[in-house]
C-alpha positions, -999 to 999 in steps of 0.1 A, spaced: 9 117 263 3 121 226 9 91 202 41 106 188 55 109 223 45 74 233 60 60 201 93 77 208 92 65 244 88 29 231 116 34 207 140 48 233 131 24 260 157 -2 251 192 -1 264 223 -19 254 213 -50 275 184 -57 251 207 -73 225 218 -100 250 183 -111 258 171 -145 245 148 -137 216 140 -155 184 155 -147 150 128 -140 124 132 -145 87 106 -132 63 105 -147 28 81 -127 7 72 -131 -29 50 -110 -52 16 -112 -69 4 -147 -59 -27 -161 -44 -27 -193 -22 -19 -212 -54 4 -238 -37 2 -275 -33 -2 -271 5 -33 -251 -1 -49 -279 -21 -40 -267 -56 -33 -299 -76 -19 -279 -106 8 -263 -85 43 -277 -81 57 -263 -48 76 -290 -29 97 -266 -7 67 -245 4 46 -277 10 74 -289 32 75 -256 50 38 -258 56 41 -294 69 67 -281 94 47 -251 104 14 -233 106 -6 -226 74 -30 -197 76 -60 -200 54 -76 -165 58 -48 -140 55 -57 -108 37 -39 -77 26 -58 -44 27 -50 -35 -10 -47 -56 -40 -15 -39 -52 21 -38 -39 29 -2 -26 -3 5 -5 -1 -31 7 36 -28 18 29 7 33 4 -7 58 26 -38 65 57 -18 74 38 8 96 10 -13 112 -13 14 99 -40 15 72 -28 36 43 -61 54 43 -53 66 78 -18 79 71 -22 92 36 -4 65 16 -34 50 -1 -29 61 -38 -6 39 -58 29 54 -61 22 84 -40 46 100 -16 28 103 17 35 124 48 25 101 77 17 115 111 46 120 135 40 89 155 44 66 125 76 48 120 87 16 102 82 -11 128 117 -24 122 130 7 141 115 -8 173 132 -40 167 166 -23 160 161 -3 193 155 -36 210 188 -50 198 178 -68 166 200 -67 135 175 -58 108 181 -62 70 160 -59 39 167 -75 5 157 -54 -12 122 -40 -22 107 -13 0 78 4 -19 64 20 12 48 50 -4 75 71 12 113 69 9 127 41 30 144 59 59 180 49 68 168 44 104 147 14 93 174 -11 85 210 -20 95 214 -30 58 191 -26 29 206 -41 -3 204 -69 -27 230 -87 -7 215 -82 27 208 -112 50 217 -124 85 253 -131 79 267 -96 84 253 -92 120 276 -92 150 280 -127 166 251 -137 188 228 -108 179 192 -117 170 181 -108 135 151 -98 116 157 -105 79 135 -98 49 142 -114 15 118 -104 -12 116 -126 -43 104 -109 -75 102 -140 -97 64 -142 -95 57 -104 -102 30 -96 -128 56 -85 -153 74 -119 -152 43 -136 -167 43 -115 -199 79 -104 -203 102 -123 -180 136 -109 -170 168 -127 -180 170 -139 -143 134 -154 -144 141 -170 -178 171 -188 -164 152 -199 -133 122 -213 -153 146 -229 -179 161 -249 -151 128 -265 -142 124 -302 -151 97 -314 -175 77 -327 -146 78 -292 -130 66 -274 -160 28 -266 -163 9 -278 -193 -15 -250 -204 -41 -276 -213 -43 -286 -176 -47 -251 -163 -78 -243 -144 -94 -212 -160 -114 -191 -135 -149 -184 -147 -142 -147 -151 -118 -154 -179 -126 -166 -215 -110 -201 -220 -86 -193 -248 -50 -204 -255 -36 -170 -246 -53 -171 -212 -41 -206 -206 -6 -196 -215 -5 -168 -190 -18 -191 -163 8 -218 -171 36 -191 -171 23 -178 -137 25 -213 -122 60 -219 -137 72 -188 -120 57 -200 -87 77 -232 -91 108 -213 -98 102 -191 -68 96 -223 -47 131 -234 -56 145 -201 -44 127 -205 -11 143 -239 -8 178 -224 -13 172 -198 13 160 -223 39 190 -246 30 213 -216 37 197 -210 71 200 -247 79 237 -247 68 244 -218 92 229 -237 121 201 -213 126 170 -232 116 161 -241 152 166 -205 164 146 -188 136 109 -183 131 103 -183 93 74 -165 76 64 -169 39 39 -146 24 29 -128 -8 22 -91 -10 -12 -95 -27 -31 -119 -50 -24 -131 -86 -8 -106 -109 -35 -111 -135 -67 -91 -145 -95 -90 -120 -71 -102 -93 -42 -78 -88 -55 -42 -80 -89 -55 -69 -104 -61 -35 -119 -95 -44 -103 -125 -27 -84 -131 -59 -66 -98 -52 -63 -97 -14 -62 -133 -1 -26 -145 2 -6 -175 14 9 -172 49 30 -200 63 49 -196 96 74 -222 108 80 -219 146 108 -241 160 100 -261 191 121 -237 212 98 -208 205 64 -224 204 56 -215 240 65 -179 231 43 -179 200 13 -196 216 16 -194 254 -17 -210 261 -14 -239 236 22 -244 223 10 -273 202 -11 -248 181 23 -236 168 35 -270 159 41 -289 126 12 -293 102 -12 -270 120 -38 -250 101 -51 -217 114 -85 -204 100 -85 -171 119 -88 -139 99 -54 -122 97 -47 -88 82 -14 -73 69 -16 -46 95 -13 -74 121 22 -83 109 39 -54 126 24 -58 161 29 -96 159 66 -91 152 69 -68 182 50 -93 203 73 -121 194 103 -99 201 91 -88 235 87 -52 224 57 -31 236 32 -24 209 28 14 203 -8 25 209 -11 41 174 -8 7 157 -41 -3 140 -34 -40 137 -34 -66 164 -9 -93 173 -19 -129 165 12 -146 180 33 -140 211 24 -129 246 6 -98 234 -17 -117 210 -53 -107 210 -84 -127 203 -90 -134 166 -104 -105 146 -140 -106 133 -134 -86 101 -107 -76 76 -109 -44 56 -97 -32 22 -94 -2 1 -89 6 -36 -79 41 -46 -59 54 -76 -43 25 -93 -15 39 -114 -31 65 -136 -67 54 -131 -90 67 -103 -114 45 -84 -127 45 -48 -138 13 -31 -139 1 5 -146 -34 16 -153 -54 47 -150 -92 49 -159 -116 77 -152 -153 75 -180 -158 49 -194 -126 34 -176 -99 15 -191 -64 13 -180 -37 -12 -189 0 -12 -183 16 -46 -180 54 -43 -175 58 -80 -203 37 -95 -201 54 -128 -165 41 -133 -163 8 -151 -144 -22 -137 -125 -23 -170 -105 8 -165 -77 16 -190 -45 11 -172 -14 11 -194 7 -13 -174 -22 -37 -168 -29 -36 -206 4 -52 -214 -8 -86 -200 -19 -109 -229 -49 -120 -208 -60 -84 -206 -55 -79 -243 -75 -110 -250 -104 -97 -228 -104 -64 -246 -102 -80 -281 -131 -102 -274 -151 -73 -259 -145 -52 -291 -156 -81 -312 -188 -86 -291 -176 -121 -283 -173 -118 -246 -202 -134 -228 -211 -147 -193 -190 -138 -162 -160 -125 -183 -183 -98 -197 -192 -85 -163 -157 -68 -161 -167 -44 -189 -200 -33 -175 -200 5 -179 -211 11 -143 -209 -6 -109 -235 -10 -83 -231 12 -53 -229 -19 -31 -219 -55 -36 -222 -85 -13 -208 -119 -20 -211 -152 -2 -176 -165 -5 -186 -201 6 -211 -207 -22 -196 -182 -46 -158 -182 -41 -151 -163 -73 -175 -135 -62 -196 -133 -92 -232 -131 -79 -240 -99 -61 -264 -104 -32 -268 -67 -22 -304 -65 -35 -314 -99 -22 -339 -95 6 -327 -127 23 -293 -111 28 -306 -77 39 -295 -82 75 -259 -92 64 -257 -62 41 -268 -37 68 -243 -52 93 -213 -50 69 -224 -16 57 -224 -3 92 -190 -20 99 -175 -3 69 -187 31 80 -174 23 116 -140 13 102 -136 43 80 -146 66 108 -123 50 134 -92 51 112 -99 86 99 -101 75 63 -89 103 41 -96 86 8 -128 106 2 -106 138 -1 -98 142 -38 -61 137 -43 -54 172 -55 -70 186 -23 -51 161 -1 -18 168 -18 -22 205 -11 -32 197 25 -1 176 31 24 197 10 10 233 5 22 246 -28 39 213 -35 68 221 -12 84 193 9 91 198 45 127 191 57 138 175 89 159 197 111 194 184 119 199 169 154 214 190 182 247 176 195 262 178 230 295 163 241 303 155 278 337 143 290 338 106 299 371 96 316 368 60 307 360 59 270 364 94 256 334 116 251 297 109 259 276 122 230 239 131 233 218 138 202 185 156 204 158 156 176 143 190 167 116 179 143 86 160 159 84 125 147 120 123 135 144 95 141 182 100 146 210 79 132 248 83 136 279 68 121 315 65 135 346 64 114 383 72 114 378 99 89 388 79 58 366 64 31 350 40 55 317 25 44 293 41 68 271 20 90 242 41 103 233 32 139 199 40 152 202 65 181 183 54 212 206 66 241 238 86 245 269 68 233 307 72 238 333 78 212 371 81 215 387 115 209 397 120 173 370 99 157 347 113 131 310 113 140 282 120 115 246 123 125 213 130 107 176 131 114 150 115 92 112 116 92 87 98 70 76 119 41 101 147 49 135 154 33 163 141 54 183 167 74 218 177 64 245 154 79 261 169 109 299 160 110 324 167 137 356 152 152 352 140 188 370 164 212 365 193 189 335 216 193 306 203 171 292 227 145 261 241 161 229 230 143 205 258 136 175 258 158 145 245 140 116 268 134 82 258 148 67 231 125 35 239 106 5 218 118 4 183 103 -25 175 80 -39 151 105 -40 179 131 -58 202 106 -84 175 99 -89 168 136 -102 204 139 -124 201 109 -158 184 103 -147 176 67 -144 138 69 -177 134 86 -193 158 61 -179 138 32 -193 105 46 -227 121 51 -227 135 15 -216 102 -1 -242 83 19 -267 101 -5 -255 76 -31 -276 50 -13 -308 71 -17 -330 77 -47 -319 104 -71 -349 125 -62 -339 123 -25 -303 129 -33 -309 160 -55 -314 186 -27 -284 172 -8 -261 176 -37 -274 210 -46 -268 222 -11 -234 207 -11 -224 229 -41 -223 258 -17 -202 242 10 -172 259 25 -152 227 20 -137 222 -15 -138 184 -12 -175 186 -5 -181 208 -35 -160 184 -56 -181 154 -47 -214 174 -52 -203 180 -88 -189 145 -93 -220 128 -79 -246 150 -97 -228 149 -131 -230 111 -133 -268 110 -126 -300 123 -142 -300 151 -117 -277 172 -139 -298 166 -170 -332 171 -152 -322 203 -135 -296 215 -161 -303 252 -160 -299 255 -123 -269 232 -121 -252 248 -151 -253 282 -136 -237 270 -104 -211 248 -121 -201 277 -144 -194 297 -112 -173 269 -98 -154 263 -130 -144 299 -135 -138 311 -99 -135 283 -74 -102 285 -54 -98 247 -57 -82 233 -89 -100 200 -82 -134 217 -81 -127 237 -113 -115 206 -131 -146 185 -122 -169 214 -130 -152 220 -164 -155 183 -172 -192 183 -164 -199 214 -184 -178 204 -214 -197 170 -215 -229 190 -214 -219 211 -245 -202 241 -229 -169 231 -245 -146 260 -253 -143 278 -219 -141 244 -201 -112 232 -224 -93 264 -215 -96 256 -178 -86 220 -183 -56 228 -206 -44 255 -182 -42 230 -153 -27 204 -176 1 227 -186 13 239 -152 6 231 -116 30 221 -88 9 190 -79 11 161 -104 -23 150 -92 -39 182 -105 -23 176 -139 -35 140 -138 -71 151 -131 -70 175 -159 -55 149 -183 -81 124 -172 -110 148 -179 -97 155 -214 -93 118 -222 -128 111 -210 -142 139 -232 -129 121 -263 -134 140 -295 -145 172 -277 -109 176 -265 -95 179 -300 -89 217 -298 -64 211 -270 -45 183 -287 -13 203 -287 -16 207 -249 -20 169 -245 11 164 -267 31 188 -246 20 169 -214 37 138 -226 69 146 -206 53 159 -174 52 128 -153 47 90 -159 10 89 -151 1 121 -168 20 109 -198 1 76 -199 -33 94 -198 -22 120 -224 -10 91 -246 -44 74 -244 -62 107 -252 -40 114 -282 -45 78 -294 -82 85 -295 -78 117 -314 -50 105 -337 -56 67 -343 -28 48 -359 -32 43 -396 
């Protein structure tokens, strides 16, 4: 049976009796953009009494990591139990088309009888499907559930978001203003990490960050008090976590521990400790500390394990609590891809001590120009000191023009990850072990991050067209006792079905997840729809029970999913082989790149140009490469290849025809990623792009990220007086 069929079978395996089974409630309290900067983690600058109390009552995890140092890819993996690099949701603020078997894990809980609510952030890299939650709003909690029904409730607190450090909202201003003098953080006492300059602005940002954490801590206390007042504290397992590390430069968006290591506290009432830790219930008791490696993709299977739900075989995480828990993992993994408008490509592997990084774009500086990040005063301070030549020591490392292909850090002796050991002979064995593990992981999950985004966008949505989910098929059968028995059938593979019952008025619809035929009295209005991740929702099918339903059109055969296409292609393996040449000398890599220019795969041709243009190979063999690149620029069927070839040739002096190609793609293309690639190339060309200044100005309104890059390019060409 294929994964999609197995996932559907798991989803549909629960009947009405599931709701009556004795199962724990689960409350997730999540916050944003903080590292383990809490009193219970030993931070003496922090003021977090409520979270410290929660940790004293529960289990504090010391080695919990997300797979991406930024919110949307992080949350995408968390809600699906899948690495974003495996399901195509790895670029920041993309709209992925996951494989058919992938669903929000909350659907499995709903099917098992849980009342599931989310308040209110989703940010999954695909539109949150109506099938995922019983309620998804800024008012949602456990209180609207039917009496006695177990619940899974998510409450996301935004008080600590990056933006609240530099320009707090009115709500955050009120929360921080309510802090007592003893709860406020004196900037003079802030501990400045060695990768920052010790200046008043940096200290102010750090103090604001900690003030926000204290304000958020109060919110946590209020939520827990509400749970206690409702008499549910002893029935509810409480999780607290952050979506990634500190919302400050060199933390958020990065794969260092400062960007991926997060707090995780789980309070397990005595009633459920044998469920959580069957072999040693005391390990789930108050004040316990767990040093096992835990990954965000482990959250989904762990939730199903605690709820007594089978874990679908396509999940890539592993349960760490409950009867389905597996032995502790040996490694956690990370990825950095496009961050807002800036492209990078990094993979990482970490064991309990060592952290390995593979930089696939070593010519790209750490200090990329990202507009949203540049709004932070600390980032502005770093850039100011860099311009003035006053940045020295570890802070200056951030602005190195290039990165090493590999990095290795000993997190015990070097917790800030400043001293690269990749070239240290004493650590050669560790380097080779983690390099091999990185390669194994990328292969095992089918990492699609090596495919340039324009190529991948065309693969998942040819011509930029979205697929639509077909409406469900409806059948009514007479039921003498309760009216009519209604059966819904999905037509689109991977789709979930929902339905709503009303009396035909202006009732507020409550969408039920369809798992088995249901009955409805004659005369009631029924509405049904089908949803699939990354597709447009189907039209709503409406009919009155007892009257013939409108027949749904039969769906046409679906085109093969991009994952099916890749399964039949050697592309991913070929890309890994090609990029392994970055570990060789340039002399050894030259024939590999030259041969790759003739590949049948556009992504391979792209990387052949991209890798050679950033090395001496292009300069040393300019005539040969220039002839080949000119052919790619002018006639290649792939926009990504034409853009990267045009960029290389323009930088080498062949400007006018290259600018025509870049401006053409900037002006019009159905995929925003193509326009973004063209805009990025023009920005990087600097003064050479002046002849197409009007095209850059016209691109200002063609998408947020394209506009940001065009603005940066225009600023270079038309500096403010």
